[in-house]
N, C-alpha and C positions, 0 to 999 in steps of 0.2 A: 537156214542151216542146211548144209549139204548132207543128203541122206546117207551116202557112203561113209562119210566121216563119223556120223552119229552111230552107224552100225558097227564100225570098227571099235569105237570106244565102249559101247554096250557089250560087245562080245568079249572084249578084254577084261571088263569087270566080271562078267559071268564066268570066265575061265580062270579067274584068280590071278591074271597077269597084271592087273591094275587095281590099286586100292580104290575104294568107293570115293574117298575124299579127293584123290587125284583125278578120278574120272569126272567128278562134279566140276573141278577146276578147269579141266579141258573142255567140258561142255560150255562153261561160261565163256571161255576164250574163243569158242566157235562163233559167238555172237559179236563180241568186241574185245579188243585188247585195252586194258586199263593202263594209261600212261599218267604221269604226274600232271600233265597239262591238258589231256584230252582222253576221250574214249574212242579209240580207233575202230571204225565199223568195218571189220575185215571181211564180212560176208555180204557187203552191199552188192558187189558184182554178181554173186549167185542169186540174190533176190531180185534185183532190178535191171541187171544187164550192164552196169558200168560201175567202176570202183569209186571209193570215196575220193574226193578232190580237195586239195588244200587251198583255202582262200587266205592269202597272205596278210592283207591289211588287218591291223589289230593284234597280230601275233608277233612275238619277239623272234629274232633269228634262232635263238636257242630252242624255242618251242617248235619252230618249223623243222629244224634239224632232228629233233627228237621224233617228230611224227614221220618224217621221211625215213629215218633209220628203221623205225618199226615197220613201215610199209615195205621196205626192201626185203623183209623176211618172207613176204609173199611172192606171188608171180604176176600180179596185175601191173599194167602200165601205170605210171605215176604222173599226175598233173598238178602243178601248183600255179594258181592264177594270181594276177596283179602283183607279180614279184618284180623287184628291182635288181640292179647289178650286184648290190651288196649281198642280197639274199642268195643270188645265184653263186657268187664266189664262195660263200659259206657252205652251200649245198654241195658244190663241186668237191670240197675237201673230203666229204664222206661218201660221195657218189660220183666217181670220175666219169661215168657214162651219161651224166645229166647234160641236157642241151638247153639253150636259152633262146627264145624267140623275142627279140627286142621289140618288135612292133606290137605283138600280142601281150608282151610282158608276162610270158608264160614259161615255166620250167617244165620240161618233160623228161621222163626216163622210160625208154622203151624196153620192156621186159619180155614181151612176146609179140610176134608178128601175126596180125589177124589174117584170116583167109581172104584172098583176093576176090573181088566181086565186080561185075560189070555195072552194078547200080552205083550211082554217085549223087552227092549233094552239091548243088550250085550255091555259092555264096556270092551275092551280087551287092555291090556298093554304089550308092548314089554319087559320092565324091571321094577324093583322096583323103580328106579329113576324117572320113568314117572308117578308114582302114584299120586303126587299132582295135576297134570293136569287132569288125568283120574278121580280122585275123584271129582274134580270140575264139570266135565261133568256129573258124576253119580248123584251128589247132585242136580244139576240143573234139570235134568230129573225127579228126584223124587219129588222135590218141585212142579213141573208142573204136577204131577199126574201120573207118569209112574212107572211101575215095572222095576227094573234094576238088571241084573245079572253081577257080576264082575268076569272077568277072568284075572288073574294077572301073569306076568312074563313068557310069552310064546313066547319070541322073537326068531328071526331066528338063534341065536347062539346055540340054542338047540331046533330045530324045532319039535322034537318028543313030546315036552310038549304041543304044539299047537294041535297036532293030538288027544291027549287024551281028549281035550275039544271041539272037532268039533261038536258033537251032540248038546251041549248046545248053541254054537254059531249059528249053522244052525237053531235052533229053534226060534231065535230072529226075530222080524220084521224089525229091523234095527241094524246095528253094528257100534259102534264107536271104531276105532283102534288108539291107542296112542303110538307113538314111537319117539325116538330121534336117535342119532348116524346117520346111513345112511338112516333111515326111510323106510326100506324094508318091514316091516310087513304088511301094508295095501295091497300091491300088492299081497302078498302071500294069505292073507285071501280072497281078492277079487277073486282069482282064485279057491277058494274052496267053496264059499258060494253064494247062489242065492239071497241074500238080498242087499239092498243099503248099501254101506260102506262109513262112514264119517271118513276121515283120519285127525288126529291131530298131526302135528309135534311138538316136544318139543325142548327146548333149551339145552337138555342134550347131552353131547358129548365132545370129545377132540378138540383140535385146529381147524382143518379144517371143523368141523361141523358148525363153524361160528354161534354159538348160535341158532342153529335150521334152518339156511338157507339151509344147505345141505339136511336135512330131508324134508323141504318144497319143494325144487326143485325136489327131488326124487319122492315125492308123486304126484306133479303136472305132472311129466313125466311118471307116471305109465302106463305100457302097458296093465294093466288089466282094462277092461270096468266096469263101475258102481262104480268107486271110486271118491268121491268128497273130497275136501280139505278145511279146515278152516285155519285161521292164526296160527302162532307159539304160542304155549301155550294157545290157546283159547278153553279151556275145556267148558266154558260157552256157546260159540257159537255152539259147537258141540252138547251140551245137548239140546239147543233150537231147532235146526234142527231135531234132532232125535225125540224129543217130538212131533213135528208137523207131522212127518212121521208116528210115532207109533199110533197117535190118529186120523189118517184119517179113515173115515167111509168106 
């Protein structure tokens, strides 16, 4: 809860400008907003540094519109992940400023421009097939106010491609490495770069990749120190962690 908001409410009650019952209602709404389909955590950005994000699968279009409409009452940037064109068209009706990243399947609404910083996050992909997950990570980090550099298609099948981009990768404050198949790239990058590595296994690969399980296990078993791992295809989670690291004072 924001201390200044709490202070204003308590002073209003003390001075008789606000009824106690109304004050209690406002205090409750400082924590979350009660909707028919959700409890919108409107103070998440104050507590943890980034606003609530809408995960679209499993929600109806009407529910998503209700949540976004409520979020528009605030000032935070809005991000909806795993959205399709139909959802975007519906959101556009109530929020003309919304944008859609087809590759990331993400809807974004920019409400405020974050302060510019020289620090940046590098998002590195092993192959082109890993791009949707990598782009979700990149868009997430950008919505949360980070500069992102994208390094695409530098997997171990042609390792010389990675070496050409090492200076750019080494200049980042944190590196997200996205890979499917055998998931080897994060270990390689971790052995060449002195920054934190966030490994993202993808469900890309043939039979015994087991929809990303092989890559996940390879990353968890990395012999390179400094490599952390998020869940399969979890570009959003990687973007969140990278943002927190990048914005440390």
